[in-house]
N, C-alpha and C positions, 0 to 999 in steps of 0.2 A: 606408768607411762618411760616409753623409749627413750635413753638421751638423742635429743636433735642431733644429727654430724655438724662439727666445728672442727677446724683446721688445730684448733690446739685448748680452746680454753673451754672445758667441761662446763655446762650452763648450769650452774646451780641455781640461780635464779625458779630456771623454769622445772623443776626439776619437786623446788619446795618452795614455797615463795613465801613461807614461815618462818623461813631462815634467817637467821641477824648477825653468826657470828662463825667463824670459820678458820681450817687451818689450809695457806699457800705456797707454793714456793713461786720465786717471779720465774716467765722464761724468759723474756724481755724486755727490753728499756728504749726507749725512741723518742726523737722530738714531736711523736704521734701520741706516746703515751706511753702505760707500764700494762703488758703481758700476764697473766694470772696463768695457772693448770689449770686451777680451780677458781670459781667468780660467782658470787651473788649479786653482786651491782648489776641491775638491770641497764641496759645500752642506751633505750630510751627505741620507741616507736610507735605506733599509732597513734599517736598523740600524749602517747604519755612519755613525762619529758625521766630522763638519765634517774641514779637513784646517786645521793652526797652518800660519805660514809668515812673510812679513817681506815690507813694499813697499821697496822705494829709492827713494829722488826729493829733488835739488838740498840732496845730501850730504850727507840724514837718513833719517834709519828708521824707518817704521813697524811695530809686534808689530800681526801679527792671527792673534787669538786662537782665531777660529771661523768659518764664513759659513752664510748659511740662504736659504732662496729663498724672495722672497718676489716683488713688483712687474718684480722683475731679480734676481740673484744678489749679496747683499749682503754684502762683510767686514765682520767685526764689528773696529774699532783695541780694543788695551788699551788700558786706562784714563790718561787722562791722555798718552799719545804725542799727538806734530804729526800733524796730518792734511791727505794735499795736497791741494786745492783742485780742482773739474774742469776740465780741459784741462792737466792737469801728466802727463808723460809720469814715467811710473813704472820701475822693473822689478821683480816678481814674482817670489819664490822662497820654491819649500815647506820645511819641516823634513821632511826627505827619509826619517829615518830611518822615521816617524812613519804617512807615508803608505806605506810599501813594506810595514811591520809593519800596518795595517789591508789594504792590499792582497791580501798571505798569508793575510791572516784572512777573508778575504770569499770569499777562491775556495776557501780548509780549508771554511771553512760551506758552500759551494756543494756540495762534494765529498762532506760528511757527509750533503748531502738526496740527496745523487743515490745514493751505499752504501744508506744504510736506507731510500730508498724501495724500491729495487731488491730489495734481498736481506726485508727485510718490508714495504713497500707500503705505507709512512705517511710522511702526509702533515703540513707542515709550519705549525702552530700556535701559533709565538713567536719569534722571537729578542731576536739582543744581542752586541752583542763592544766591543771594546777592543784593542787595539794586541797582538797574541799571547794572548789571547784569548777565545773565544764563549760560548752557547750556542743547540741549539737544542731546542723542545718539540713532540716531534710523536705525532697522533693513533694512541696503538701501550695494545691494551689487555695485552698482554702481553707480557713480557720472557724467553728462557728463558734457562737456566741457563749458562752464560759468555758473555751478551749482551758487555758489555762490553768483553772481550776479542776479540767475532767482530769487534765494529763500529770499532777498533784497527785489529786487523790489516787486516783490510778496506779501511780506508781508505788504510795505508799501503803497503799493496801497488800502490791507482792514485796514489798516490803517485808507486810507482818505475818506474811507465807512464811516466811524464814525456806523457800526455796534453795535447796541447793546450789552449788557451782562447782561446774565440774572441768577441767583442765585433761586432756588425752587428743592423743595422736593418730590422720590418718591415713590411707594412702589418700592421693590427691584421686584419683577415680573413684574412692569410698566415697569420699568430703564430698563428691559436688549432686553425689546419689541425696544428700539429703535437700528436701525445697527451701528454696532461698537462703542457703549458708552462707551467700555472698551477701549482705545488710548496706551494701554499697550503692549508688545507682552507679557508680563504673569499679567495673569488676581490678579491684586493687594487687591479687594474685598474681607472682612476676609469675608464667611459663615453665620457668627452670625449678619450680620447689614441688616436691616430690615428694615430700612430705607434709599433712599439715595439721596446724598444730588447733583446735576444735575449745572452744569456751563454752560451758552447756550451763546453761540457767532452766535448771529443771523445769517445762512444762512450761517458759515462757520463751527464751532465742537463745538458738545455737546460730553459735558466730567463727567463723573462719578468724582467729588470733595473739597474737605474740603476746600480749603482758601474763600481768602479775594481777591474783582477782582475789577477794577475801572468800571465804568454803562454803557462804550462804546469805541471803538477801539481806536477813535478819542486820548479819556485820553492816554491812553499807551505812543501814545508819534513814533516818529521816529526810525524805529531800523536796529541795525545794526548790518552788522556778521560780524565779527570777524575773523572766521576761521574755513576753516571745514577739519577735522583732520582724517585720517584712526586709528581709535584702531582693528581692528584686521578684520581677511575675515567679509565678511558684515555687519560692523560696520564700521557708519560715527557719528563722533561729528558733531557741529555747535556750535560753541560760538556766543553770542548774546552781542550786549550793548545796553540803550535806551540812548538818547539823556536827559542832565540835560535840566535845565529851559532856563539856557544859549543858548540854540543848542548844546553843546558843548558832545563829549563822556565820559563817570569816565574814563574810561579807556584806 
């Protein structure tokens, strides 16, 4: 996959979502955060929260409690932690448990979106996620009897199918040749975006997306549909949770 154009920071998070540690150099520091020449911190977006982790340098540690996109990818240090000055070599490390849980959750929500679109023709109108829990809103007029159970069963069949999940880039024109590439009721892709990152659950779901994902549906783990809520005429909210490593739900 070609590296997305960016002013300074090389986006390691988009090149290899399994990367957890790397070497980098500090390019800039100001009140808005720390800029590295290379970073695997996901800065948040598409409903996926930013990563947490640390920078190790000169025998000290700086906790990173968030990241955001501004003129560049800016890492947010914990209050009171030492700040590495520009030019400092650092070692970055992500909080693995959090990142992995968010990757599983994000992929799980894509799977949910694909199942509901395939089986009920509904588009996403909103989303939110935390590690191992999330929700999607759909423009769904009615839910038939047994809808909650049917969606959960269908999702877990797709988990068991172990479908490959791939990320790649296409030109905007190529991306919009794919049927239903935008799975939201409103096209949220800015007009100035010329290269579109695609996340493809083989045989189930293809969407424009900028987040991090696991490599297959089996890695998502079992999905539990917690609740289906009526959010007004024609809108339904589906809340889900993923089983943790012990086989229990986090909620």
